PDB file of N, CA, C and O in Angstrom:
ATOM      1  N   LYS A   1       9.912  63.972  19.295  1.00  0.00           N
ATOM      2  CA  LYS A   1      10.649  63.014  20.110  1.00  0.00           C
ATOM      3  C   LYS A   1      11.750  63.783  20.821  1.00  0.00           C
ATOM      4  O   LYS A   1      12.548  64.478  20.191  1.00  0.00           O
ATOM      5  N   LEU A   2      11.783  63.651  22.128  1.00  0.00           N
ATOM      6  CA  LEU A   2      12.777  64.369  22.922  1.00  0.00           C
ATOM      7  C   LEU A   2      13.944  63.446  23.234  1.00  0.00           C
ATOM      8  O   LEU A   2      13.776  62.420  23.893  1.00  0.00           O
ATOM      9  N   GLY A   3      15.122  63.815  22.759  1.00  0.00           N
ATOM     10  CA  GLY A   3      16.311  62.988  22.960  1.00  0.00           C
ATOM     11  C   GLY A   3      16.989  63.243  24.290  1.00  0.00           C
ATOM     12  O   GLY A   3      17.637  62.349  24.835  1.00  0.00           O
ATOM     13  N   ASN A   4      16.852  64.435  24.818  1.00  0.00           N
ATOM     14  CA  ASN A   4      17.508  64.804  26.061  1.00  0.00           C
ATOM     15  C   ASN A   4      16.652  64.321  27.233  1.00  0.00           C
ATOM     16  O   ASN A   4      15.487  64.701  27.346  1.00  0.00           O
ATOM     17  N   SER A   5      17.214  63.496  28.095  1.00  0.00           N
ATOM     18  CA  SER A   5      16.422  62.912  29.187  1.00  0.00           C
ATOM     19  C   SER A   5      15.949  63.963  30.184  1.00  0.00           C
ATOM     20  O   SER A   5      14.861  63.831  30.744  1.00  0.00           O
ATOM     21  N   GLU A   6      16.747  65.006  30.415  1.00  0.00           N
ATOM     22  CA  GLU A   6      16.316  66.060  31.351  1.00  0.00           C
ATOM     23  C   GLU A   6      15.133  66.833  30.778  1.00  0.00           C
ATOM     24  O   GLU A   6      14.171  67.125  31.488  1.00  0.00           O
ATOM     25  N   VAL A   7      15.210  67.160  29.495  1.00  0.00           N
ATOM     26  CA  VAL A   7      14.119  67.892  28.851  1.00  0.00           C
ATOM     27  C   VAL A   7      12.876  67.012  28.797  1.00  0.00           C
ATOM     28  O   VAL A   7      11.763  67.487  29.022  1.00  0.00           O
ATOM     29  N   ARG A   8      13.067  65.737  28.498  1.00  0.00           N
ATOM     30  CA  ARG A   8      11.951  64.800  28.444  1.00  0.00           C
ATOM     31  C   ARG A   8      11.243  64.740  29.790  1.00  0.00           C
ATOM     32  O   ARG A   8      10.013  64.731  29.842  1.00  0.00           O
ATOM     33  N   LYS A   9      12.005  64.700  30.877  1.00  0.00           N
ATOM     34  CA  LYS A   9      11.420  64.632  32.213  1.00  0.00           C
ATOM     35  C   LYS A   9      10.627  65.904  32.520  1.00  0.00           C
ATOM     36  O   LYS A   9       9.516  65.827  33.045  1.00  0.00           O
ATOM     37  N   ILE A  10      11.182  67.055  32.202  1.00  0.00           N
ATOM     38  CA  ILE A  10      10.502  68.333  32.454  1.00  0.00           C
ATOM     39  C   ILE A  10       9.226  68.419  31.627  1.00  0.00           C
ATOM     40  O   ILE A  10       8.170  68.787  32.142  1.00  0.00           O
ATOM     41  N   ALA A  11       9.327  68.075  30.330  1.00  0.00           N
ATOM     42  CA  ALA A  11       8.155  68.125  29.455  1.00  0.00           C
ATOM     43  C   ALA A  11       7.083  67.156  29.945  1.00  0.00           C
ATOM     44  O   ALA A  11       5.896  67.481  29.925  1.00  0.00           O
ATOM     45  N   GLY A  12       7.493  65.975  30.382  1.00  0.00           N
ATOM     46  CA  GLY A  12       6.541  64.999  30.897  1.00  0.00           C
ATOM     47  C   GLY A  12       5.822  65.493  32.145  1.00  0.00           C
ATOM     48  O   GLY A  12       4.618  65.289  32.302  1.00  0.00           O
ATOM     49  N   ASN A  13       6.564  66.140  33.024  1.00  0.00           N
ATOM     50  CA  ASN A  13       5.959  66.693  34.245  1.00  0.00           C
ATOM     51  C   ASN A  13       4.951  67.785  33.908  1.00  0.00           C
ATOM     52  O   ASN A  13       3.849  67.813  34.455  1.00  0.00           O
ATOM     53  N   ILE A  14       5.334  68.682  33.005  1.00  0.00           N
ATOM     54  CA  ILE A  14       4.425  69.775  32.618  1.00  0.00           C
ATOM     55  C   ILE A  14       3.173  69.207  31.961  1.00  0.00           C
ATOM     56  O   ILE A  14       2.054  69.604  32.286  1.00  0.00           O
ATOM     57  N   PHE A  15       3.376  68.271  31.031  1.00  0.00           N
ATOM     58  CA  PHE A  15       2.236  67.665  30.345  1.00  0.00           C
ATOM     59  C   PHE A  15       1.322  66.964  31.341  1.00  0.00           C
ATOM     60  O   PHE A  15       0.102  67.108  31.273  1.00  0.00           O
ATOM     61  N   GLY A  16       1.899  66.215  32.256  1.00  0.00           N
ATOM     62  CA  GLY A  16       1.098  65.491  33.246  1.00  0.00           C
ATOM     63  C   GLY A  16       0.265  66.415  34.108  1.00  0.00           C
ATOM     64  O   GLY A  16      -0.910  66.146  34.358  1.00  0.00           O
ATOM     65  N   LYS A  17       0.865  67.500  34.563  1.00  0.00           N
ATOM     66  CA  LYS A  17       0.134  68.462  35.404  1.00  0.00           C
ATOM     67  C   LYS A  17      -0.987  69.132  34.631  1.00  0.00           C
ATOM     68  O   LYS A  17      -2.092  69.295  35.150  1.00  0.00           O
ATOM     69  N   GLU A  18      -0.709  69.524  33.390  1.00  0.00           N
ATOM     70  CA  GLU A  18      -1.731  70.185  32.578  1.00  0.00           C
ATOM     71  C   GLU A  18      -2.845  69.215  32.194  1.00  0.00           C
ATOM     72  O   GLU A  18      -4.015  69.596  32.168  1.00  0.00           O
ATOM     73  N   LEU A  19      -2.496  67.983  31.902  1.00  0.00           N
ATOM     74  CA  LEU A  19      -3.512  66.986  31.588  1.00  0.00           C
ATOM     75  C   LEU A  19      -4.402  66.739  32.798  1.00  0.00           C
ATOM     76  O   LEU A  19      -5.624  66.654  32.671  1.00  0.00           O
ATOM     77  N   GLU A  20      -3.791  66.626  33.968  1.00  0.00           N
ATOM     78  CA  GLU A  20      -4.577  66.437  35.194  1.00  0.00           C
ATOM     79  C   GLU A  20      -5.524  67.607  35.411  1.00  0.00           C
ATOM     80  O   GLU A  20      -6.691  67.406  35.747  1.00  0.00           O
ATOM     81  N   ARG A  21      -5.035  68.822  35.222  1.00  0.00           N
ATOM     82  CA  ARG A  21      -5.872  70.021  35.385  1.00  0.00           C
ATOM     83  C   ARG A  21      -7.037  69.984  34.413  1.00  0.00           C
ATOM     84  O   ARG A  21      -8.182  70.232  34.792  1.00  0.00           O
ATOM     85  N   PHE A  22      -6.738  69.669  33.145  1.00  0.00           N
ATOM     86  CA  PHE A  22      -7.790  69.618  32.134  1.00  0.00           C
ATOM     87  C   PHE A  22      -8.840  68.578  32.493  1.00  0.00           C
ATOM     88  O   PHE A  22     -10.038  68.852  32.419  1.00  0.00           O
ATOM     89  N   LEU A  23      -8.401  67.398  32.879  1.00  0.00           N
ATOM     90  CA  LEU A  23      -9.343  66.319  33.197  1.00  0.00           C
ATOM     91  C   LEU A  23     -10.220  66.669  34.398  1.00  0.00           C
ATOM     92  O   LEU A  23     -11.404  66.335  34.429  1.00  0.00           O
ATOM     93  N   LEU A  24      -9.630  67.341  35.382  1.00  0.00           N
ATOM     94  CA  LEU A  24     -10.416  67.741  36.548  1.00  0.00           C
ATOM     95  C   LEU A  24     -11.426  68.825  36.200  1.00  0.00           C
ATOM     96  O   LEU A  24     -12.519  68.858  36.765  1.00  0.00           O
ATOM     97  N   GLU A  25     -11.074  69.703  35.283  1.00  0.00           N
ATOM     98  CA  GLU A  25     -11.969  70.792  34.876  1.00  0.00           C
ATOM     99  C   GLU A  25     -13.036  70.328  33.888  1.00  0.00           C
ATOM    100  O   GLU A  25     -14.069  70.983  33.748  1.00  0.00           O
ATOM    101  N   HIS A  26     -12.806  69.219  33.207  1.00  0.00           N
ATOM    102  CA  HIS A  26     -13.723  68.722  32.183  1.00  0.00           C
ATOM    103  C   HIS A  26     -14.019  67.239  32.428  1.00  0.00           C
ATOM    104  O   HIS A  26     -13.504  66.379  31.713  1.00  0.00           O
ATOM    105  N   PRO A  27     -14.844  66.938  33.431  1.00  0.00           N
ATOM    106  CA  PRO A  27     -15.089  65.540  33.789  1.00  0.00           C
ATOM    107  C   PRO A  27     -15.769  64.727  32.681  1.00  0.00           C
ATOM    108  O   PRO A  27     -15.523  63.527  32.563  1.00  0.00           O
ATOM    109  N   ASP A  28     -16.620  65.363  31.869  1.00  0.00           N
ATOM    110  CA  ASP A  28     -17.274  64.607  30.790  1.00  0.00           C
ATOM    111  C   ASP A  28     -16.252  64.157  29.747  1.00  0.00           C
ATOM    112  O   ASP A  28     -16.284  63.015  29.291  1.00  0.00           O
ATOM    113  N   GLU A  29     -15.354  65.054  29.378  1.00  0.00           N
ATOM    114  CA  GLU A  29     -14.303  64.701  28.427  1.00  0.00           C
ATOM    115  C   GLU A  29     -13.360  63.663  29.035  1.00  0.00           C
ATOM    116  O   GLU A  29     -12.892  62.760  28.342  1.00  0.00           O
ATOM    117  N   ALA A  30     -13.086  63.798  30.329  1.00  0.00           N
ATOM    118  CA  ALA A  30     -12.216  62.845  31.013  1.00  0.00           C
ATOM    119  C   ALA A  30     -12.821  61.446  30.957  1.00  0.00           C
ATOM    120  O   ALA A  30     -12.116  60.465  30.719  1.00  0.00           O
ATOM    121  N   ARG A  31     -14.124  61.361  31.177  1.00  0.00           N
ATOM    122  CA  ARG A  31     -14.811  60.072  31.138  1.00  0.00           C
ATOM    123  C   ARG A  31     -14.699  59.455  29.738  1.00  0.00           C
ATOM    124  O   ARG A  31     -14.444  58.258  29.603  1.00  0.00           O
ATOM    125  N   LEU A  32     -14.891  60.276  28.702  1.00  0.00           N
ATOM    126  CA  LEU A  32     -14.785  59.773  27.333  1.00  0.00           C
ATOM    127  C   LEU A  32     -13.372  59.278  27.025  1.00  0.00           C
ATOM    128  O   LEU A  32     -13.195  58.234  26.397  1.00  0.00           O
ATOM    129  N   ILE A  33     -12.380  60.027  27.468  1.00  0.00           N
ATOM    130  CA  ILE A  33     -10.989  59.643  27.233  1.00  0.00           C
ATOM    131  C   ILE A  33     -10.681  58.311  27.914  1.00  0.00           C
ATOM    132  O   ILE A  33     -10.060  57.433  27.315  1.00  0.00           O
ATOM    133  N   VAL A  34     -11.110  58.163  29.151  1.00  0.00           N
ATOM    134  CA  VAL A  34     -10.864  56.931  29.897  1.00  0.00           C
ATOM    135  C   VAL A  34     -11.608  55.759  29.250  1.00  0.00           C
ATOM    136  O   VAL A  34     -11.062  54.661  29.140  1.00  0.00           O
ATOM    137  N   GLU A  35     -12.848  55.990  28.826  1.00  0.00           N
ATOM    138  CA  GLU A  35     -13.613  54.926  28.162  1.00  0.00           C
ATOM    139  C   GLU A  35     -12.933  54.486  26.872  1.00  0.00           C
ATOM    140  O   GLU A  35     -12.880  53.294  26.572  1.00  0.00           O
ATOM    141  N   LYS A  36     -12.412  55.447  26.106  1.00  0.00           N
ATOM    142  CA  LYS A  36     -11.714  55.093  24.867  1.00  0.00           C
ATOM    143  C   LYS A  36     -10.446  54.305  25.162  1.00  0.00           C
ATOM    144  O   LYS A  36     -10.120  53.361  24.442  1.00  0.00           O
ATOM    145  N   ALA A  37      -9.735  54.682  26.208  1.00  0.00           N
ATOM    146  CA  ALA A  37      -8.517  53.954  26.578  1.00  0.00           C
ATOM    147  C   ALA A  37      -8.859  52.529  27.008  1.00  0.00           C
ATOM    148  O   ALA A  37      -8.157  51.586  26.644  1.00  0.00           O
ATOM    149  N   ILE A  38      -9.926  52.370  27.773  1.00  0.00           N
ATOM    150  CA  ILE A  38     -10.357  51.038  28.211  1.00  0.00           C
ATOM    151  C   ILE A  38     -10.777  50.195  27.016  1.00  0.00           C
ATOM    152  O   ILE A  38     -10.404  49.026  26.916  1.00  0.00           O
ATOM    153  N   ASN A  39     -11.554  50.787  26.106  1.00  0.00           N
ATOM    154  CA  ASN A  39     -11.992  50.053  24.914  1.00  0.00           C
ATOM    155  C   ASN A  39     -10.811  49.649  24.034  1.00  0.00           C
ATOM    156  O   ASN A  39     -10.794  48.551  23.479  1.00  0.00           O
ATOM    157  N   ALA A  40      -9.831  50.530  23.908  1.00  0.00           N
ATOM    158  CA  ALA A  40      -8.643  50.212  23.107  1.00  0.00           C
ATOM    159  C   ALA A  40      -7.874  49.050  23.729  1.00  0.00           C
ATOM    160  O   ALA A  40      -7.387  48.171  23.019  1.00  0.00           O
ATOM    161  N   THR A  41      -7.769  49.050  25.057  1.00  0.00           N
ATOM    162  CA  THR A  41      -7.092  47.949  25.749  1.00  0.00           C
ATOM    163  C   THR A  41      -7.848  46.646  25.552  1.00  0.00           C
ATOM    164  O   THR A  41      -7.241  45.605  25.300  1.00  0.00           O
ATOM    165  N   ARG A  42      -9.162  46.698  25.666  1.00  0.00           N
ATOM    166  CA  ARG A  42      -9.978  45.492  25.453  1.00  0.00           C
ATOM    167  C   ARG A  42      -9.799  44.971  24.028  1.00  0.00           C
ATOM    168  O   ARG A  42      -9.698  43.764  23.812  1.00  0.00           O
ATOM    169  N   ALA A  43      -9.760  45.885  23.059  1.00  0.00           N
ATOM    170  CA  ALA A  43      -9.597  45.477  21.659  1.00  0.00           C
ATOM    171  C   ALA A  43      -8.238  44.825  21.440  1.00  0.00           C
ATOM    172  O   ALA A  43      -8.137  43.820  20.737  1.00  0.00           O
ATOM    173  N   ARG A  44      -7.189  45.393  22.041  1.00  0.00           N
ATOM    174  CA  ARG A  44      -5.857  44.792  21.910  1.00  0.00           C
ATOM    175  C   ARG A  44      -5.827  43.398  22.511  1.00  0.00           C
ATOM    176  O   ARG A  44      -5.258  42.479  21.921  1.00  0.00           O
ATOM    177  N   LEU A  45      -6.437  43.230  23.685  1.00  0.00           N
ATOM    178  CA  LEU A  45      -6.472  41.916  24.327  1.00  0.00           C
ATOM    179  C   LEU A  45      -7.284  40.915  23.507  1.00  0.00           C
ATOM    180  O   LEU A  45      -6.906  39.748  23.398  1.00  0.00           O
ATOM    181  N   ALA A  46      -8.400  41.370  22.930  1.00  0.00           N
ATOM    182  CA  ALA A  46      -9.218  40.481  22.103  1.00  0.00           C
ATOM    183  C   ALA A  46      -8.449  40.066  20.849  1.00  0.00           C
ATOM    184  O   ALA A  46      -8.521  38.911  20.430  1.00  0.00           O
ATOM    185  N   ALA A  47      -7.720  40.995  20.256  1.00  0.00           N
ATOM    186  CA  ALA A  47      -6.928  40.674  19.064  1.00  0.00           C
ATOM    187  C   ALA A  47      -5.828  39.678  19.407  1.00  0.00           C
ATOM    188  O   ALA A  47      -5.560  38.753  18.640  1.00  0.00           O
ATOM    189  N   LYS A  48      -5.196  39.867  20.556  1.00  0.00           N
ATOM    190  CA  LYS A  48      -4.148  38.939  20.990  1.00  0.00           C
ATOM    191  C   LYS A  48      -4.731  37.544  21.180  1.00  0.00           C
ATOM    192  O   LYS A  48      -4.141  36.554  20.749  1.00  0.00           O
ATOM    193  N   ARG A  49      -5.883  37.471  21.821  1.00  0.00           N
ATOM    194  CA  ARG A  49      -6.521  36.171  22.061  1.00  0.00           C
ATOM    195  C   ARG A  49      -6.916  35.519  20.735  1.00  0.00           C
ATOM    196  O   ARG A  49      -6.786  34.305  20.574  1.00  0.00           O
ATOM    197  N   ALA A  50      -7.397  36.322  19.794  1.00  0.00           N
ATOM    198  CA  ALA A  50      -7.771  35.784  18.483  1.00  0.00           C
ATOM    199  C   ALA A  50      -6.557  35.210  17.773  1.00  0.00           C
ATOM    200  O   ALA A  50      -6.650  34.162  17.133  1.00  0.00           O
ATOM    201  N   ARG A  51      -5.412  35.890  17.880  1.00  0.00           N
ATOM    202  CA  ARG A  51      -4.190  35.353  17.275  1.00  0.00           C
ATOM    203  C   ARG A  51      -3.796  34.046  17.939  1.00  0.00           C
ATOM    204  O   ARG A  51      -3.379  33.109  17.259  1.00  0.00           O
ATOM    205  N   GLU A  52      -3.921  33.970  19.267  1.00  0.00           N
ATOM    206  CA  GLU A  52      -3.578  32.742  19.982  1.00  0.00           C
ATOM    207  C   GLU A  52      -4.491  31.596  19.562  1.00  0.00           C
ATOM    208  O   GLU A  52      -4.027  30.470  19.379  1.00  0.00           O
ATOM    209  N   ILE A  53      -5.769  31.868  19.409  1.00  0.00           N
ATOM    210  CA  ILE A  53      -6.725  30.838  19.006  1.00  0.00           C
ATOM    211  C   ILE A  53      -6.396  30.352  17.598  1.00  0.00           C
ATOM    212  O   ILE A  53      -6.467  29.156  17.315  1.00  0.00           O
ATOM    213  N   THR A  54      -6.036  31.284  16.716  1.00  0.00           N
ATOM    214  CA  THR A  54      -5.676  30.909  15.347  1.00  0.00           C
ATOM    215  C   THR A  54      -4.472  29.983  15.347  1.00  0.00           C
ATOM    216  O   THR A  54      -4.455  28.984  14.628  1.00  0.00           O
ATOM    217  N   VAL A  55      -3.468  30.309  16.148  1.00  0.00           N
ATOM    218  CA  VAL A  55      -2.278  29.462  16.249  1.00  0.00           C
ATOM    219  C   VAL A  55      -2.672  28.099  16.803  1.00  0.00           C
ATOM    220  O   VAL A  55      -2.212  27.073  16.301  1.00  0.00           O
ATOM    221  N   ASP A  56      -3.513  28.072  17.826  1.00  0.00           N
ATOM    222  CA  ASP A  56      -3.973  26.807  18.405  1.00  0.00           C
ATOM    223  C   ASP A  56      -4.644  25.946  17.337  1.00  0.00           C
ATOM    224  O   ASP A  56      -4.358  24.754  17.225  1.00  0.00           O
ATOM    225  N   ASP A  57      -5.537  26.554  16.552  1.00  0.00           N
ATOM    226  CA  ASP A  57      -6.259  25.808  15.527  1.00  0.00           C
ATOM    227  C   ASP A  57      -5.317  25.269  14.458  1.00  0.00           C
ATOM    228  O   ASP A  57      -5.468  24.134  14.006  1.00  0.00           O
ATOM    229  N   GLU A  58      -4.345  26.085  14.055  1.00  0.00           N
ATOM    230  CA  GLU A  58      -3.391  25.632  13.048  1.00  0.00           C
ATOM    231  C   GLU A  58      -2.585  24.443  13.561  1.00  0.00           C
ATOM    232  O   GLU A  58      -2.332  23.499  12.812  1.00  0.00           O
ATOM    233  N   LEU A  59      -2.182  24.478  14.823  1.00  0.00           N
ATOM    234  CA  LEU A  59      -1.431  23.359  15.386  1.00  0.00           C
ATOM    235  C   LEU A  59      -2.293  22.108  15.484  1.00  0.00           C
ATOM    236  O   LEU A  59      -1.818  21.003  15.219  1.00  0.00           O
ATOM    237  N   ARG A  60      -3.541  22.275  15.858  1.00  0.00           N
ATOM    238  CA  ARG A  60      -4.431  21.110  15.955  1.00  0.00           C
ATOM    239  C   ARG A  60      -4.639  20.459  14.592  1.00  0.00           C
ATOM    240  O   ARG A  60      -4.750  19.238  14.487  1.00  0.00           O
ATOM    241  N   GLU A  61      -4.692  21.300  13.536  1.00  0.00           N
ATOM    242  CA  GLU A  61      -4.843  20.742  12.194  1.00  0.00           C
ATOM    243  C   GLU A  61      -3.625  19.909  11.803  1.00  0.00           C
ATOM    244  O   GLU A  61      -3.752  18.898  11.112  1.00  0.00           O
ATOM    245  N   LYS A  62      -2.443  20.340  12.248  1.00  0.00           N
ATOM    246  CA  LYS A  62      -1.218  19.634  11.895  1.00  0.00           C
ATOM    247  C   LYS A  62      -0.969  18.414  12.774  1.00  0.00           C
ATOM    248  O   LYS A  62      -0.265  17.487  12.372  1.00  0.00           O
ATOM    249  N   CYS A  63      -1.547  18.414  13.972  1.00  0.00           N
ATOM    250  CA  CYS A  63      -1.283  17.332  14.932  1.00  0.00           C
ATOM    251  C   CYS A  63      -2.570  16.543  15.171  1.00  0.00           C
ATOM    252  O   CYS A  63      -3.664  17.106  15.219  1.00  0.00           O
ATOM    253  N   GLY A  64      -2.415  15.247  15.317  1.00  0.00           N
ATOM    254  CA  GLY A  64      -3.577  14.406  15.513  1.00  0.00           C
ATOM    255  C   GLY A  64      -4.098  14.391  16.934  1.00  0.00           C
ATOM    256  O   GLY A  64      -5.309  14.299  17.134  1.00  0.00           O
ATOM    257  N   ASP A  65      -3.234  14.479  17.921  1.00  0.00           N
ATOM    258  CA  ASP A  65      -3.627  14.334  19.314  1.00  0.00           C
ATOM    259  C   ASP A  65      -3.865  15.711  19.924  1.00  0.00           C
ATOM    260  O   ASP A  65      -2.915  16.412  20.274  1.00  0.00           O
ATOM    261  N   GLU A  66      -5.123  16.095  20.048  1.00  0.00           N
ATOM    262  CA  GLU A  66      -5.470  17.419  20.538  1.00  0.00           C
ATOM    263  C   GLU A  66      -5.011  17.646  21.980  1.00  0.00           C
ATOM    264  O   GLU A  66      -4.592  18.751  22.323  1.00  0.00           O
ATOM    265  N   LYS A  67      -5.082  16.622  22.823  1.00  0.00           N
ATOM    266  CA  LYS A  67      -4.655  16.777  24.213  1.00  0.00           C
ATOM    267  C   LYS A  67      -3.174  17.109  24.304  1.00  0.00           C
ATOM    268  O   LYS A  67      -2.774  17.950  25.109  1.00  0.00           O
ATOM    269  N   ALA A  68      -2.363  16.461  23.490  1.00  0.00           N
ATOM    270  CA  ALA A  68      -0.922  16.720  23.504  1.00  0.00           C
ATOM    271  C   ALA A  68      -0.631  18.134  23.043  1.00  0.00           C
ATOM    272  O   ALA A  68       0.226  18.817  23.603  1.00  0.00           O
ATOM    273  N   VAL A  69      -1.352  18.570  22.018  1.00  0.00           N
ATOM    274  CA  VAL A  69      -1.145  19.933  21.515  1.00  0.00           C
ATOM    275  C   VAL A  69      -1.570  20.945  22.559  1.00  0.00           C
ATOM    276  O   VAL A  69      -0.860  21.922  22.800  1.00  0.00           O
ATOM    277  N   THR A  70      -2.716  20.728  23.182  1.00  0.00           N
ATOM    278  CA  THR A  70      -3.201  21.642  24.211  1.00  0.00           C
ATOM    279  C   THR A  70      -2.206  21.730  25.362  1.00  0.00           C
ATOM    280  O   THR A  70      -1.908  22.821  25.848  1.00  0.00           O
ATOM    281  N   TYR A  71      -1.698  20.593  25.794  1.00  0.00           N
ATOM    282  CA  TYR A  71      -0.704  20.579  26.868  1.00  0.00           C
ATOM    283  C   TYR A  71       0.539  21.360  26.454  1.00  0.00           C
ATOM    284  O   TYR A  71       1.061  22.163  27.226  1.00  0.00           O
ATOM    285  N   ALA A  72       1.013  21.118  25.224  1.00  0.00           N
ATOM    286  CA  ALA A  72       2.216  21.809  24.749  1.00  0.00           C
ATOM    287  C   ALA A  72       1.985  23.312  24.683  1.00  0.00           C
ATOM    288  O   ALA A  72       2.868  24.092  25.042  1.00  0.00           O
ATOM    289  N   LEU A  73       0.811  23.721  24.228  1.00  0.00           N
ATOM    290  CA  LEU A  73       0.510  25.158  24.160  1.00  0.00           C
ATOM    291  C   LEU A  73       0.458  25.770  25.552  1.00  0.00           C
ATOM    292  O   LEU A  73       0.951  26.879  25.758  1.00  0.00           O
ATOM    293  N   GLU A  74      -0.131  25.065  26.505  1.00  0.00           N
ATOM    294  CA  GLU A  74      -0.176  25.581  27.873  1.00  0.00           C
ATOM    295  C   GLU A  74       1.226  25.742  28.443  1.00  0.00           C
ATOM    296  O   GLU A  74       1.528  26.735  29.104  1.00  0.00           O
ATOM    297  N   GLU A  75       2.077  24.756  28.181  1.00  0.00           N
ATOM    298  CA  GLU A  75       3.460  24.848  28.645  1.00  0.00           C
ATOM    299  C   GLU A  75       4.167  26.025  27.984  1.00  0.00           C
ATOM    300  O   GLU A  75       4.906  26.760  28.638  1.00  0.00           O
ATOM    301  N   PHE A  76       3.936  26.199  26.683  1.00  0.00           N
ATOM    302  CA  PHE A  76       4.553  27.307  25.961  1.00  0.00           C
ATOM    303  C   PHE A  76       4.072  28.642  26.512  1.00  0.00           C
ATOM    304  O   PHE A  76       4.876  29.549  26.728  1.00  0.00           O
ATOM    305  N   MET A  77       2.765  28.771  26.743  1.00  0.00           N
ATOM    306  CA  MET A  77       2.203  30.018  27.246  1.00  0.00           C
ATOM    307  C   MET A  77       2.709  30.330  28.651  1.00  0.00           C
ATOM    308  O   MET A  77       2.802  31.498  29.030  1.00  0.00           O
ATOM    309  N   ASP A  78       3.032  29.307  29.417  1.00  0.00           N
ATOM    310  CA  ASP A  78       3.574  29.504  30.759  1.00  0.00           C
ATOM    311  C   ASP A  78       5.067  29.787  30.731  1.00  0.00           C
ATOM    312  O   ASP A  78       5.677  30.022  31.774  1.00  0.00           O
ATOM    313  N   GLY A  79       5.659  29.767  29.539  1.00  0.00           N
ATOM    314  CA  GLY A  79       7.081  30.050  29.410  1.00  0.00           C
ATOM    315  C   GLY A  79       7.970  28.855  29.688  1.00  0.00           C
ATOM    316  O   GLY A  79       9.176  29.011  29.879  1.00  0.00           O
ATOM    317  N   LYS A  80       7.390  27.661  29.714  1.00  0.00           N
ATOM    318  CA  LYS A  80       8.165  26.452  29.966  1.00  0.00           C
ATOM    319  C   LYS A  80       8.480  25.784  28.636  1.00  0.00           C
ATOM    320  O   LYS A  80       7.616  25.697  27.763  1.00  0.00           O
ATOM    321  N   LEU A  81       9.676  25.326  28.483  1.00  0.00           N
ATOM    322  CA  LEU A  81      10.059  24.602  27.277  1.00  0.00           C
ATOM    323  C   LEU A  81      10.506  23.215  27.688  1.00  0.00           C
ATOM    324  O   LEU A  81      11.229  23.056  28.672  1.00  0.00           O
ATOM    325  N   GLU A  82      10.079  22.212  26.942  1.00  0.00           N
ATOM    326  CA  GLU A  82      10.477  20.847  27.241  1.00  0.00           C
ATOM    327  C   GLU A  82      11.036  20.197  25.985  1.00  0.00           C
ATOM    328  O   GLU A  82      10.653  20.547  24.869  1.00  0.00           O
ATOM    329  N   ILE A  83      11.937  19.255  26.178  1.00  0.00           N
ATOM    330  CA  ILE A  83      12.468  18.485  25.065  1.00  0.00           C
ATOM    331  C   ILE A  83      11.435  17.433  24.695  1.00  0.00           C
ATOM    332  O   ILE A  83      10.938  16.709  25.556  1.00  0.00           O
ATOM    333  N   VAL A  84      11.118  17.355  23.414  1.00  0.00           N
ATOM    334  CA  VAL A  84      10.131  16.396  22.928  1.00  0.00           C
ATOM    335  C   VAL A  84      10.863  15.329  22.133  1.00  0.00           C
ATOM    336  O   VAL A  84      11.668  15.642  21.257  1.00  0.00           O
ATOM    337  N   GLU A  85      10.583  14.074  22.438  1.00  0.00           N
ATOM    338  CA  GLU A  85      11.199  12.961  21.726  1.00  0.00           C
ATOM    339  C   GLU A  85      10.638  12.898  20.308  1.00  0.00           C
ATOM    340  O   GLU A  85       9.449  13.154  20.118  1.00  0.00           O
ATOM    341  N   PRO A  86      11.452  12.567  19.309  1.00  0.00           N
ATOM    342  CA  PRO A  86      10.977  12.512  17.925  1.00  0.00           C
ATOM    343  C   PRO A  86       9.750  11.621  17.754  1.00  0.00           C
ATOM    344  O   PRO A  86       8.898  11.916  16.916  1.00  0.00           O
ATOM    345  N   ALA A  87       9.638  10.545  18.523  1.00  0.00           N
ATOM    346  CA  ALA A  87       8.477   9.650  18.391  1.00  0.00           C
ATOM    347  C   ALA A  87       7.173  10.337  18.778  1.00  0.00           C
ATOM    348  O   ALA A  87       6.097   9.892  18.379  1.00  0.00           O
ATOM    349  N   GLU A  88       7.259  11.430  19.561  1.00  0.00           N
ATOM    350  CA  GLU A  88       6.063  12.128  20.017  1.00  0.00           C
ATOM    351  C   GLU A  88       5.591  13.190  19.036  1.00  0.00           C
ATOM    352  O   GLU A  88       4.504  13.740  19.212  1.00  0.00           O
ATOM    353  N   ILE A  89       6.367  13.491  18.021  1.00  0.00           N
ATOM    354  CA  ILE A  89       6.033  14.541  17.067  1.00  0.00           C
ATOM    355  C   ILE A  89       5.240  13.933  15.919  1.00  0.00           C
ATOM    356  O   ILE A  89       5.619  12.907  15.354  1.00  0.00           O
ATOM    357  N   ARG A  90       4.136  14.587  15.588  1.00  0.00           N
ATOM    358  CA  ARG A  90       3.321  14.104  14.478  1.00  0.00           C
ATOM    359  C   ARG A  90       3.163  15.199  13.445  1.00  0.00           C
ATOM    360  O   ARG A  90       2.542  16.223  13.729  1.00  0.00           O
ATOM    361  N   ASN A  91       3.697  15.016  12.277  1.00  0.00           N
ATOM    362  CA  ASN A  91       3.490  15.882  11.113  1.00  0.00           C
ATOM    363  C   ASN A  91       3.653  17.373  11.399  1.00  0.00           C
ATOM    364  O   ASN A  91       2.905  18.181  10.848  1.00  0.00           O
ATOM    365  N   ILE A  92       4.568  17.743  12.209  1.00  0.00           N
ATOM    366  CA  ILE A  92       4.790  19.167  12.460  1.00  0.00           C
ATOM    367  C   ILE A  92       5.832  19.664  11.496  1.00  0.00           C
ATOM    368  O   ILE A  92       6.184  20.843  11.521  1.00  0.00           O
TER     369      ILE A  92
END
């Protein structure tokens, strides 16, 4: 871990140039590296979606009205928060 920002910048530049050179000289390895990075990103996104689905299912189990829960989750995912009247809350 480089604590000095100037050294970090220099090391990053050197690493970037050497990595680019290596990837250009070894296209088969470059393809494998890129494929692994893409697969890792897909796996992270799939795991995130699985966690979201699990949360959705848990909320539906606790709440009787699926449409209300779905709407609330959509609002939450969009970053919107609304005040909910106590009469609208069911067993949460």
